[in-house]
N, CA, C and O atoms as a GROMACS GRO file, in nm:
protein
  232
    1MET      N    1  -0.136   1.697  -1.850
    1MET     CA    2  -0.203   1.662  -1.726
    1MET      C    3  -0.235   1.512  -1.722
    1MET      O    4  -0.222   1.447  -1.618
    2LYS      N    5  -0.276   1.459  -1.837
    2LYS     CA    6  -0.309   1.317  -1.843
    2LYS      C    7  -0.186   1.230  -1.816
    2LYS      O    8  -0.194   1.126  -1.752
    3LYS      N    9  -0.069   1.276  -1.867
    3LYS     CA   10   0.055   1.202  -1.847
    3LYS      C   11   0.092   1.196  -1.699
    3LYS      O   12   0.142   1.094  -1.651
    4PHE      N   13   0.066   1.306  -1.626
    4PHE     CA   14   0.097   1.310  -1.484
    4PHE      C   15   0.016   1.204  -1.408
    4PHE      O   16   0.071   1.133  -1.323
    5PHE      N   17  -0.113   1.195  -1.438
    5PHE     CA   18  -0.196   1.096  -1.370
    5PHE      C   19  -0.154   0.954  -1.404
    5PHE      O   20  -0.160   0.865  -1.320
    6LYS      N   21  -0.112   0.932  -1.529
    6LYS     CA   22  -0.066   0.800  -1.569
    6LYS      C   23   0.060   0.763  -1.490
    6LYS      O   24   0.073   0.651  -1.442
    7ASN      N   25   0.153   0.858  -1.478
    7ASN     CA   26   0.275   0.832  -1.402
    7ASN      C   27   0.245   0.810  -1.254
    7ASN      O   28   0.308   0.728  -1.188
    8LYS      N   29   0.148   0.886  -1.203
    8LYS     CA   30   0.108   0.870  -1.063
    8LYS      C   31   0.054   0.730  -1.039
    8LYS      O   32   0.082   0.669  -0.935
    9PHE      N   33  -0.024   0.678  -1.133
    9PHE     CA   34  -0.078   0.543  -1.122
    9PHE      C   35   0.035   0.439  -1.125
    9PHE      O   36   0.032   0.342  -1.050
   10HIS      N   37   0.134   0.460  -1.212
   10HIS     CA   38   0.249   0.369  -1.219
   10HIS      C   39   0.326   0.370  -1.087
   10HIS      O   40   0.369   0.265  -1.039
   11ILE      N   41   0.343   0.489  -1.029
   11ILE     CA   42   0.414   0.499  -0.902
   11ILE      C   43   0.337   0.426  -0.792
   11ILE      O   44   0.397   0.359  -0.708
   12PHE      N   45   0.204   0.439  -0.793
   12PHE     CA   46   0.122   0.370  -0.693
   12PHE      C   47   0.136   0.219  -0.707
   12PHE      O   48   0.152   0.148  -0.607
   13ILE      N   49   0.132   0.168  -0.831
   13ILE     CA   50   0.148   0.024  -0.854
   13ILE      C   51   0.286  -0.021  -0.810
   13ILE      O   52   0.301  -0.126  -0.748
   14GLY      N   53   0.387   0.059  -0.842
   14GLY     CA   54   0.524   0.026  -0.801
   14GLY      C   55   0.538   0.020  -0.650
   14GLY      O   56   0.604  -0.069  -0.597
   15LEU      N   57   0.477   0.116  -0.581
   15LEU     CA   58   0.482   0.116  -0.435
   15LEU      C   59   0.411  -0.006  -0.377
   15LEU      O   60   0.460  -0.069  -0.284
   16PHE      N   61   0.295  -0.038  -0.434
   16PHE     CA   62   0.216  -0.152  -0.386
   16PHE      C   63   0.294  -0.283  -0.403
   16PHE      O   64   0.306  -0.361  -0.309
   17LEU      N   65   0.347  -0.305  -0.524
   17LEU     CA   66   0.423  -0.428  -0.550
   17LEU      C   67   0.550  -0.431  -0.467
   17LEU      O   68   0.590  -0.536  -0.417
   18GLY      N   69   0.614  -0.315  -0.454
   18GLY     CA   70   0.737  -0.308  -0.374
   18GLY      C   71   0.712  -0.342  -0.228
   18GLY      O   72   0.793  -0.409  -0.164
   19CYS      N   73   0.599  -0.295  -0.174
   19CYS     CA   74   0.566  -0.324  -0.034
   19CYS      C   75   0.536  -0.472  -0.013
   19CYS      O   76   0.577  -0.531   0.087
   20ILE      N   77   0.465  -0.533  -0.108
   20ILE     CA   78   0.435  -0.676  -0.097
   20ILE      C   79   0.564  -0.758  -0.105
   20ILE      O   80   0.587  -0.848  -0.025
   21PHE      N   81   0.649  -0.723  -0.204
   21PHE     CA   82   0.776  -0.793  -0.218
   21PHE      C   83   0.862  -0.772  -0.094
   21PHE      O   84   0.927  -0.865  -0.045
   22GLY      N   85   0.863  -0.648  -0.044
   22GLY     CA   86   0.941  -0.617   0.076
   22GLY      C   87   0.891  -0.691   0.198
   22GLY      O   88   0.970  -0.728   0.285
   23LEU      N   89   0.761  -0.713   0.206
   23LEU     CA   90   0.704  -0.786   0.319
   23LEU      C   91   0.754  -0.931   0.321
   23LEU      O   92   0.794  -0.982   0.425
   24PHE      N   93   0.750  -0.996   0.203
   24PHE     CA   94   0.801  -1.133   0.196
   24PHE      C   95   0.951  -1.138   0.222
   24PHE      O   96   1.000  -1.227   0.291
   25LEU      N   97   1.023  -1.040   0.167
   25LEU     CA   98   1.167  -1.033   0.189
   25LEU      C   99   1.196  -1.010   0.337
   25LEU      O  100   1.290  -1.066   0.392
   26GLY      N  101   1.115  -0.925   0.400
   26GLY     CA  102   1.132  -0.896   0.542
   26GLY      C  103   1.110  -1.018   0.629
   26GLY      O  104   1.181  -1.039   0.727
   27PHE      N  105   1.010  -1.101   0.594
   27PHE     CA  106   0.989  -1.225   0.668
   27PHE      C  107   1.111  -1.316   0.657
   27PHE      O  108   1.153  -1.377   0.755
   28ALA      N  109   1.168  -1.324   0.537
   28ALA     CA  110   1.285  -1.409   0.516
   28ALA      C  111   1.405  -1.357   0.593
   28ALA      O  112   1.473  -1.433   0.663
   29ILE      N  113   1.431  -1.226   0.582
   29ILE     CA  114   1.545  -1.167   0.652
   29ILE      C  115   1.525  -1.176   0.803
   29ILE      O  116   1.618  -1.208   0.877
   30GLY      N  117   1.403  -1.148   0.848
   30GLY     CA  118   1.373  -1.155   0.991
   30GLY      C  119   1.389  -1.295   1.047
   30GLY      O  120   1.432  -1.313   1.161
   31GLY      N  121   1.355  -1.396   0.967
   31GLY     CA  122   1.374  -1.534   1.010
   31GLY      C  123   1.520  -1.571   1.022
   31GLY      O  124   1.559  -1.646   1.112
   32ILE      N  125   1.602  -1.517   0.932
   32ILE     CA  126   1.746  -1.546   0.936
   32ILE      C  127   1.811  -1.475   1.055
   32ILE      O  128   1.889  -1.535   1.129
   33ILE      N  129   1.778  -1.345   1.072
   33ILE     CA  130   1.839  -1.266   1.179
   33ILE      C  131   1.785  -1.309   1.315
   33ILE      O  132   1.859  -1.315   1.414
   34GLY      N  133   1.655  -1.339   1.320
   34GLY     CA  134   1.592  -1.373   1.446
   34GLY      C  135   1.508  -1.259   1.501
   34GLY      O  136   1.448  -1.271   1.608
   35ILE      N  137   1.504  -1.146   1.428
   35ILE     CA  138   1.422  -1.032   1.470
   35ILE      C  139   1.323  -1.004   1.357
   35ILE      O  140   1.354  -0.926   1.267
   36PRO      N  141   1.204  -1.066   1.359
   36PRO     CA  142   1.110  -1.053   1.247
   36PRO      C  143   1.063  -0.910   1.222
   36PRO      O  144   1.048  -0.870   1.107
   37VAL      N  145   1.040  -0.832   1.330
   37VAL     CA  146   0.986  -0.696   1.312
   37VAL      C  147   1.085  -0.608   1.238
   37VAL      O  148   1.046  -0.533   1.148
   38LEU      N  149   1.212  -0.616   1.274
   38LEU     CA  150   1.316  -0.536   1.207
   38LEU      C  151   1.326  -0.574   1.061
   38LEU      O  152   1.341  -0.487   0.975
   39GLY      N  153   1.320  -0.703   1.031
   39GLY     CA  154   1.326  -0.749   0.892
   39GLY      C  155   1.208  -0.702   0.811
   39GLY      O  156   1.224  -0.663   0.695
   40ILE      N  157   1.088  -0.704   0.869
   40ILE     CA  158   0.967  -0.661   0.798
   40ILE      C  159   0.973  -0.512   0.769
   40ILE      O  160   0.941  -0.469   0.657
   41VAL      N  161   1.012  -0.431   0.868
   41VAL     CA  162   1.021  -0.286   0.848
   41VAL      C  163   1.124  -0.253   0.741
   41VAL      O  164   1.098  -0.170   0.653
   42THR      N  165   1.240  -0.317   0.747
   42THR     CA  166   1.344  -0.293   0.647
   42THR      C  167   1.298  -0.336   0.509
   42THR      O  168   1.320  -0.265   0.411
   43GLY      N  169   1.234  -0.451   0.500
   43GLY     CA  170   1.186  -0.502   0.371
   43GLY      C  171   1.080  -0.412   0.309
   43GLY      O  172   1.085  -0.386   0.189
   44ILE      N  173   0.985  -0.365   0.388
   44ILE     CA  174   0.879  -0.279   0.335
   44ILE      C  175   0.936  -0.146   0.288
   44ILE      O  176   0.899  -0.096   0.182
   45SER      N  177   1.025  -0.086   0.368
   45SER     CA  178   1.079   0.044   0.329
   45SER      C  179   1.165   0.034   0.204
   45SER      O  180   1.154   0.117   0.114
   46SER      N  181   1.250  -0.068   0.197
   46SER     CA  182   1.334  -0.082   0.077
   46SER      C  183   1.249  -0.121  -0.044
   46SER      O  184   1.276  -0.077  -0.155
   47GLY      N  185   1.147  -0.202  -0.024
   47GLY     CA  186   1.058  -0.240  -0.134
   47GLY      C  187   0.980  -0.122  -0.187
   47GLY      O  188   0.960  -0.110  -0.308
   48ALA      N  189   0.936  -0.033  -0.098
   48ALA     CA  190   0.862   0.086  -0.142
   48ALA      C  191   0.952   0.180  -0.220
   48ALA      O  192   0.910   0.237  -0.321
   49ILE      N  193   1.075   0.198  -0.173
   49ILE     CA  194   1.168   0.287  -0.244
   49ILE      C  195   1.201   0.231  -0.381
   49ILE      O  196   1.196   0.303  -0.480
   50CYS      N  197   1.234   0.102  -0.388
   50CYS     CA  198   1.269   0.041  -0.517
   50CYS      C  199   1.149   0.038  -0.611
   50CYS      O  200   1.164   0.061  -0.731
   51GLY      N  201   1.031   0.010  -0.558
   51GLY     CA  202   0.911   0.008  -0.641
   51GLY      C  203   0.879   0.143  -0.701
   51GLY      O  204   0.841   0.152  -0.818
   52SER      N  205   0.893   0.249  -0.621
   52SER     CA  206   0.865   0.383  -0.675
   52SER      C  207   0.970   0.424  -0.776
   52SER      O  208   0.938   0.489  -0.876
   53LEU      N  209   1.096   0.387  -0.754
   53LEU     CA  210   1.201   0.419  -0.852
   53LEU      C  211   1.178   0.344  -0.982
   53LEU      O  212   1.194   0.402  -1.090
   54MET      N  213   1.140   0.216  -0.974
   54MET     CA  214   1.112   0.140  -1.096
   54MET      C  215   0.996   0.201  -1.172
   54MET      O  216   0.999   0.210  -1.295
   55ALA      N  217   0.893   0.244  -1.100
   55ALA     CA  218   0.774   0.300  -1.164
   55ALA      C  219   0.805   0.432  -1.235
   55ALA      O  220   0.743   0.463  -1.336
   56MET      N  221   0.899   0.509  -1.182
   56MET     CA  222   0.933   0.637  -1.245
   56MET      C  223   0.999   0.617  -1.380
   56MET      O  224   0.983   0.700  -1.470
   57PHE      N  225   1.074   0.508  -1.396
   57PHE     CA  226   1.147   0.486  -1.520
   57PHE      C  227   1.071   0.401  -1.621
   57PHE      O  228   1.118   0.383  -1.733
   58VAL      N  229   0.955   0.349  -1.582
   58VAL     CA  230   0.876   0.266  -1.675
   58VAL      C  231   0.784   0.354  -1.756
   58VAL      O  232   0.709   0.305  -1.840
   0.00000   0.00000   0.00000
């Protein structure tokens, strides 16, 4: 049970860091494309997915 909560905490940290990274990435992509909202949404979603995947394997 303790291991589950530890992994849950890692997943939360991964999601948090992934969303922050995705937000900055989204601003950059949105600035290049010219559609900031689309870039931010894409960046946050991909950052959250990658962050949770990284947290599962750590």
